[in-house]
BAPA-141311 format. One line per 8 residues: number of its first residue (from 1); their letters; for each residue x, y, z of C-alpha. Coordinates in nm, 2 decimals, always signed. Layout:
# BAPA-141311
NUM	A	X,Y,Z; ...
# end
This chain:
# BAPA-141311
1	MLDLQNVA	+13.57,+12.88,+9.85; +13.65,+12.54,+9.69; +13.35,+12.32,+9.60; +13.46,+11.97,+9.69; +13.18,+11.80,+9.51; +13.27,+11.98,+9.18; +13.63,+11.88,+9.22; +13.55,+11.51,+9.28
9	NACVKCGK	+13.31,+11.51,+8.99; +13.56,+11.66,+8.75; +13.80,+11.37,+8.79; +13.77,+11.14,+8.48; +13.97,+10.86,+8.65; +14.23,+10.86,+8.37; +14.49,+10.74,+8.62; +14.78,+10.96,+8.49
17	CIPHCTIY	+14.85,+11.07,+8.84; +14.88,+10.72,+8.99; +15.23,+10.62,+8.88; +15.37,+10.94,+9.04; +15.16,+10.96,+9.36; +15.39,+10.95,+9.66; +15.15,+10.76,+9.89; +15.05,+10.52,+9.62
25	MVNRDEVT	+15.41,+10.44,+9.54; +15.47,+10.33,+9.90; +15.12,+10.20,+9.99; +15.00,+10.05,+9.66; +14.63,+10.09,+9.77; +14.40,+10.25,+9.51; +14.19,+10.40,+9.80; +14.49,+10.61,+9.90
33	SPRGFLDL	+14.55,+10.75,+9.55; +14.44,+11.09,+9.41; +14.13,+10.94,+9.23; +14.06,+10.73,+9.54; +14.08,+11.04,+9.76; +13.84,+11.23,+9.52; +13.59,+10.94,+9.50; +13.58,+10.93,+9.89
41	LGAYKRGD	+13.55,+11.31,+9.90; +13.26,+11.30,+9.66; +13.09,+11.04,+9.87; +13.14,+11.23,+10.18; +13.00,+11.55,+10.03; +12.69,+11.36,+9.90; +12.64,+11.22,+10.24; +12.71,+10.86,+10.13
49	IELDSQSR	+12.99,+10.81,+10.39; +13.06,+10.97,+10.72; +13.40,+11.10,+10.85; +13.45,+10.80,+11.06; +13.79,+10.67,+11.19; +13.86,+10.48,+10.87; +13.79,+10.77,+10.63; +13.97,+11.00,+10.87
57	DIFESCFL	+14.28,+10.77,+10.86; +14.26,+10.77,+10.47; +14.24,+11.15,+10.44; +14.53,+11.20,+10.68; +14.75,+10.96,+10.49; +14.82,+11.19,+10.20; +15.16,+11.36,+10.19; +15.01,+11.67,+10.02
65	CTTCVTHC	+15.31,+11.67,+9.79; +15.09,+11.82,+9.50; +15.25,+11.57,+9.25; +14.90,+11.46,+9.14; +14.81,+11.83,+9.05; +15.12,+11.87,+8.83; +15.03,+11.54,+8.64; +14.65,+11.59,+8.62
73	PSSLPVDV	+14.55,+11.70,+8.26; +14.29,+11.92,+8.43; +14.52,+12.03,+8.72; +14.25,+11.94,+8.98; +14.34,+12.08,+9.32; +14.34,+11.75,+9.50; +14.57,+11.88,+9.77; +14.34,+12.18,+9.84
81	AIESVRVD	+14.05,+11.94,+9.86; +14.21,+11.72,+10.11; +14.32,+12.02,+10.32; +13.96,+12.13,+10.32; +13.83,+11.80,+10.45; +14.10,+11.79,+10.71; +13.94,+12.11,+10.85; +13.61,+11.91,+10.89
89	IAQKYGIA	+13.80,+11.63,+11.06; +13.97,+11.87,+11.30; +13.63,+12.02,+11.39; +13.46,+11.68,+11.43; +13.74,+11.49,+11.62; +13.94,+11.77,+11.76; +14.32,+11.79,+11.74; +14.56,+11.57,+11.94
97	WYKRAYFF	+14.70,+11.72,+12.25; +15.06,+11.72,+12.13; +14.96,+11.90,+11.81; +14.75,+12.16,+12.00; +15.06,+12.21,+12.22; +15.28,+12.26,+11.92; +15.04,+12.50,+11.75; +15.01,+12.70,+12.08
105	LLRHRKIA	+15.39,+12.75,+12.06; +15.37,+12.86,+11.70; +15.12,+13.13,+11.81; +15.33,+13.25,+12.10; +15.68,+13.34,+11.99; +15.83,+13.42,+12.33; +15.72,+13.08,+12.48; +15.84,+12.90,+12.17
113	DFVFSLMH	+16.18,+13.08,+12.19; +16.22,+12.93,+12.54; +16.09,+12.58,+12.47; +16.26,+12.53,+12.13; +16.59,+12.67,+12.24; +16.59,+12.43,+12.53; +16.45,+12.12,+12.36; +16.56,+12.19,+12.01
121	FVMPCAFK	+16.34,+11.93,+11.85; +15.99,+11.91,+11.72; +15.79,+11.66,+11.94; +15.61,+11.48,+11.66; +15.94,+11.42,+11.49; +16.11,+11.29,+11.81; +15.82,+11.07,+11.93; +15.57,+10.83,+11.76
129	EENGRWIS	+15.26,+10.65,+11.86; +15.29,+10.28,+11.89; +15.02,+10.05,+12.03; +14.83,+10.34,+12.18; +15.13,+10.49,+12.37; +15.40,+10.75,+12.28; +15.76,+10.63,+12.26; +16.09,+10.80,+12.17
137	RFKLFKNH	+16.17,+10.76,+11.80; +16.53,+10.65,+11.84; +16.54,+10.56,+11.47; +16.59,+10.93,+11.40; +16.92,+10.90,+11.58; +17.02,+10.54,+11.50; +17.07,+10.37,+11.17; +16.89,+10.05,+11.07
145	KGAMAKRS	+17.16,+9.83,+11.23; +17.11,+10.00,+11.57; +17.44,+10.19,+11.56; +17.44,+10.55,+11.66; +17.40,+10.78,+11.36; +17.71,+11.00,+11.28; +17.48,+11.29,+11.19; +17.48,+11.57,+11.43
153	VFPLWRKS	+17.18,+11.61,+11.67; +17.05,+11.96,+11.76; +17.24,+12.11,+12.07; +17.04,+12.12,+12.39; +17.05,+12.49,+12.42; +17.10,+12.75,+12.15; +16.96,+13.09,+12.06; +16.74,+13.11,+11.76
161	FLQTYQGE	+16.81,+13.32,+11.45; +16.55,+13.59,+11.55; +16.70,+13.60,+11.90; +17.05,+13.66,+11.75; +16.97,+13.89,+11.46; +16.71,+14.17,+11.46; +16.64,+14.49,+11.28; +16.86,+14.64,+11.01
169	ITPSNQNP	+17.20,+14.48,+10.94; +17.44,+14.69,+10.74; +17.65,+14.51,+10.48; +18.02,+14.48,+10.58; +18.13,+14.48,+10.21; +18.20,+14.84,+10.11; +18.30,+14.74,+9.75; +18.01,+14.53,+9.62
177	PPNALKHN	+18.00,+14.40,+9.27; +17.86,+14.62,+9.00; +17.48,+14.65,+8.98; +17.45,+14.49,+9.33; +17.30,+14.80,+9.48; +17.00,+14.80,+9.26; +16.81,+14.67,+9.57; +16.90,+14.85,+9.89
185	RVAIFIGC	+16.70,+14.69,+10.17; +16.57,+14.33,+10.18; +16.36,+14.18,+10.46; +16.40,+13.82,+10.57; +16.12,+13.59,+10.66; +16.32,+13.31,+10.82; +16.07,+13.03,+10.89; +16.06,+12.82,+11.21
193	LSNYNYVN	+16.30,+12.54,+11.11; +16.57,+12.79,+10.99; +16.50,+13.00,+11.30; +16.53,+12.72,+11.56; +16.69,+12.42,+11.41; +16.91,+12.53,+11.12; +17.03,+12.87,+11.23; +17.32,+12.86,+10.98
201	VGKSLLEI	+17.09,+12.90,+10.70; +16.99,+13.25,+10.80; +17.35,+13.34,+10.88; +17.45,+13.23,+10.54; +17.18,+13.44,+10.38; +17.31,+13.74,+10.58; +17.66,+13.68,+10.45; +17.55,+13.66,+10.09
209	LSHLGIKA	+17.35,+13.98,+10.12; +17.65,+14.15,+10.28; +17.88,+14.03,+10.01; +17.64,+14.19,+9.76; +17.63,+14.52,+9.95; +17.26,+14.49,+10.03; +17.11,+14.59,+10.36; +16.92,+14.31,+10.54
217	FVPHLQEC	+16.63,+14.38,+10.76; +16.51,+14.11,+11.00; +16.16,+14.18,+11.13; +16.18,+14.06,+11.49; +15.80,+14.04,+11.54; +15.74,+13.80,+11.25; +15.52,+13.49,+11.33; +15.51,+13.14,+11.20
225	CGAPAFFT	+15.36,+13.11,+10.86; +15.12,+12.84,+11.00; +15.20,+12.56,+10.77; +15.20,+12.28,+11.03; +14.86,+12.39,+11.15; +14.72,+12.43,+10.79; +14.81,+12.08,+10.69; +14.66,+11.94,+11.00
233	GDIHSVVY	+14.32,+12.13,+10.96; +14.37,+12.39,+11.23; +14.24,+12.67,+11.02; +14.19,+12.90,+11.31; +14.56,+12.91,+11.40; +14.64,+12.97,+11.04; +14.41,+13.26,+11.00; +14.53,+13.41,+11.33
241	LAKKNIEY	+14.90,+13.39,+11.22; +14.83,+13.51,+10.87; +14.64,+13.82,+10.99; +14.90,+13.90,+11.25; +15.18,+13.87,+11.00; +15.00,+14.07,+10.73; +14.94,+14.36,+10.98; +15.31,+14.35,+11.08
249	FESFWESI	+15.44,+14.33,+10.72; +15.24,+14.64,+10.63; +15.42,+14.84,+10.89; +15.75,+14.82,+10.71; +15.65,+14.73,+10.35; +15.72,+15.06,+10.19; +16.08,+15.06,+10.32; +16.19,+14.73,+10.17
257	DAMIIPEA	+16.25,+14.62,+9.81; +16.16,+14.26,+9.88; +16.10,+14.00,+10.14; +16.28,+13.67,+10.08; +16.23,+13.33,+10.24; +16.49,+13.05,+10.26; +16.21,+12.78,+10.32; +16.01,+12.64,+10.04
265	TCAAMIKK	+15.72,+12.55,+10.26; +15.69,+12.89,+10.42; +15.72,+13.06,+10.08; +15.44,+12.85,+9.93; +15.23,+12.89,+10.24; +15.25,+13.27,+10.23; +15.22,+13.31,+9.85; +14.95,+13.04,+9.80
273	DWIHALSA	+14.79,+12.89,+10.10; +14.73,+13.20,+10.31; +14.47,+13.29,+10.04; +14.31,+12.95,+10.07; +14.30,+12.97,+10.45; +14.16,+13.33,+10.46; +13.90,+13.26,+10.18; +13.73,+13.00,+10.39
281	DRSNSEYV	+13.55,+13.27,+10.57; +13.41,+13.57,+10.37; +13.47,+13.80,+10.66; +13.84,+13.78,+10.59; +13.81,+13.92,+10.24; +13.97,+14.25,+10.33; +14.28,+14.06,+10.45; +14.29,+13.87,+10.12
289	KRLQKLLP	+14.31,+14.21,+9.94; +14.57,+14.33,+10.17; +14.78,+14.02,+10.12; +14.76,+14.04,+9.75; +14.92,+14.39,+9.77; +15.22,+14.23,+9.95; +15.27,+13.92,+9.73; +15.47,+14.09,+9.45
297	KIDMASSW	+15.76,+14.16,+9.68; +15.77,+13.81,+9.83; +16.00,+13.54,+9.69; +16.21,+13.24,+9.78; +16.56,+13.34,+9.86; +16.74,+13.15,+9.56; +16.48,+13.28,+9.31; +16.52,+13.64,+9.42
305	LYHHTPLQ	+16.90,+13.62,+9.43; +16.91,+13.47,+9.09; +16.67,+13.72,+8.93; +16.76,+14.04,+9.11; +17.14,+14.03,+9.19; +17.46,+13.96,+8.99; +17.52,+13.66,+9.22; +17.54,+13.40,+8.94
313	RILPDTFA	+17.79,+13.60,+8.75; +18.03,+13.65,+9.05; +18.02,+13.30,+9.20; +18.36,+13.13,+9.16; +18.45,+12.78,+9.05; +18.61,+12.73,+9.40; +18.46,+12.39,+9.48; +18.45,+12.23,+9.14
321	QESITYHD	+18.58,+11.91,+9.30; +18.27,+11.87,+9.52; +17.96,+11.73,+9.36; +17.60,+11.81,+9.45; +17.27,+11.65,+9.38; +16.97,+11.88,+9.41; +16.64,+11.76,+9.56; +16.34,+11.96,+9.45
329	PCHARKVL	+16.11,+12.05,+9.75; +15.74,+11.98,+9.65; +15.65,+12.34,+9.76; +15.93,+12.49,+9.56; +15.90,+12.31,+9.22; +15.54,+12.19,+9.21; +15.37,+12.49,+9.39; +15.59,+12.78,+9.31
337	GIFKEPRA	+15.76,+12.66,+8.99; +16.11,+12.73,+9.14; +16.38,+12.47,+9.04; +16.61,+12.62,+8.77; +16.73,+12.91,+9.00; +16.90,+12.72,+9.27; +17.06,+12.48,+9.02; +17.19,+12.79,+8.82
345	LLGKSFVL	+17.36,+12.93,+9.13; +17.50,+12.61,+9.27; +17.62,+12.50,+8.93; +17.87,+12.79,+8.92; +18.07,+12.67,+9.21; +18.00,+12.29,+9.24; +17.95,+12.00,+9.00; +17.58,+11.91,+8.97
353	KEMSDSAR	+17.48,+11.54,+8.94; +17.11,+11.50,+8.89; +16.94,+11.21,+9.07; +16.70,+10.98,+8.88; +16.39,+11.17,+9.00; +16.48,+11.50,+9.17; +16.11,+11.60,+9.20; +16.00,+11.28,+9.38
361	CCGFGGIS	+15.87,+11.38,+9.73; +16.11,+11.32,+10.02; +15.82,+11.19,+10.23; +15.82,+11.43,+10.52; +15.44,+11.49,+10.49; +15.39,+11.71,+10.79; +15.30,+11.64,+11.16; +15.02,+11.40,+11.09
369	MQSSHYAL	+15.23,+11.18,+10.87; +15.53,+11.18,+11.10; +15.33,+11.10,+11.40; +15.05,+10.86,+11.28; +15.20,+10.72,+10.96; +15.57,+10.70,+11.03; +15.62,+10.37,+10.86; +15.50,+10.53,+10.53
377	TLKAGEAK	+15.73,+10.83,+10.57; +16.02,+10.58,+10.62; +15.94,+10.40,+10.30; +15.91,+10.72,+10.10; +16.23,+10.85,+10.25; +16.43,+10.54,+10.18; +16.34,+10.55,+9.81; +16.46,+10.90,+9.79
385	ADMIESSG	+16.77,+10.82,+9.98; +16.86,+10.55,+9.75; +16.83,+10.79,+9.45; +17.06,+11.04,+9.63; +17.31,+10.76,+9.70; +17.31,+10.63,+9.34; +17.38,+10.98,+9.20; +17.73,+10.96,+9.33
393	AHIVSAEC	+17.72,+11.31,+9.47; +17.89,+11.41,+9.79; +17.62,+11.65,+9.90; +17.24,+11.67,+9.86; +17.09,+12.02,+9.88; +16.73,+12.15,+9.91; +16.58,+12.48,+10.00; +16.36,+12.33,+10.27
401	GACRMQLD	+16.41,+12.25,+10.64; +16.14,+11.98,+10.64; +16.31,+11.80,+10.35; +16.64,+11.84,+10.53; +16.50,+11.67,+10.85; +16.35,+11.39,+10.64; +16.65,+11.33,+10.42; +16.90,+11.34,+10.70
409	NALTQIDS	+16.69,+11.06,+10.87; +16.65,+10.87,+10.54; +17.02,+10.88,+10.46; +17.11,+10.76,+10.81; +16.88,+10.46,+10.77; +17.08,+10.34,+10.47; +17.41,+10.43,+10.62; +17.49,+10.68,+10.35
417	KVRFAHPL	+17.79,+10.92,+10.37; +17.62,+11.18,+10.17; +17.56,+11.50,+10.37; +17.29,+11.76,+10.35; +17.36,+12.13,+10.30; +17.11,+12.42,+10.22; +17.19,+12.60,+9.90; +17.24,+12.92,+10.09
425	ELIAKALK	+17.50,+12.75,+10.30; +17.68,+12.63,+9.99; +17.66,+12.97,+9.82; +17.80,+13.14,+10.13; +18.08,+12.88,+10.14; +18.17,+12.95,+9.78; +18.18,+13.33,+9.83; +18.41,+13.29,+10.13
433	GAR	+18.65,+13.07,+9.92; +18.67,+13.34,+9.66; +18.81,+13.60,+9.91
# end
């Protein structure tokens, strides 16, 4: 279990994290900077300050992008420390009703299927609090001049990926490329955003696996990874979902070669943060051991496809006239160290144009940031959108649904014509073009 006081004391205030901190770049307040957060955390653990409304607001203003961790000479886990104090905040102040409602849906898949298929939006990303009341966030659907955005809005009713695809899916390609059958059966953990909002991501992954002659297995009882609850401090929901998923994974684990995930946040949650959540209570130590046995087979989709299939070798130069700039999701590059693999695959069929800072956080930040600090997410998103626009690329790609939601909105705000596409969608498109 993390000792917050030791982490706070270990910070030598060198300031190397400050120029790169997402919240500091848009807020310019030393209090909401990594060393500011750690100073306050130390004061809180010593009993010098209380978790009042002011300190609560400060601790909830971090994007949890982990940029500070990557630039810290001591790699201090500032993100984990803030996640820990958010648990205390949730226990003291409770969790807002709309967050509780959302987390309830995440724990009850059948109800979520009905609600999300009907509504097809995430409430905190469609509404915001202003002057004590909740109003519709039309800025998501209008540009800064007030004109209707040209980007597509989710349809009113649509089946989710897991409602459409379940169980084993046999590849249609009976003549796969050489060495493609090294792995015979791969499970897919789809993630909530790809399950409900961006269904084509999962379909594209199935098409890629089929082209490679690999059997896909879609576990229909998989649950949410719990990331939205974790970053909000609802540790109980996270532990519940982690345990349920672990028990389910174990039922089919011996029959698969790998389980791949097309969402960076979900992958980082399962591979890193489930252990943090479970370790908060010693009674969960057995589940930590069970999880560690599963982890070697779990990987992000682009990483697994790059390292374990001949995909890079067989991708064609079909769309060499279309240029792509790649945005590195924080959970992919900074947490899991995955950034070369998607570029290597996309670079075979498209022209890659790097933006000025591909690793800069897009500014999504989770439910708390989107609902309570929306102005800050807009500032962070606009800076990223300007980088994407300046790259001169036609498409921006990232292996993360949350980044997709944020970047679509940010690009709309600046009237950019750059469109978003998930790496798997682009790879599937390239393979189709080669047929």
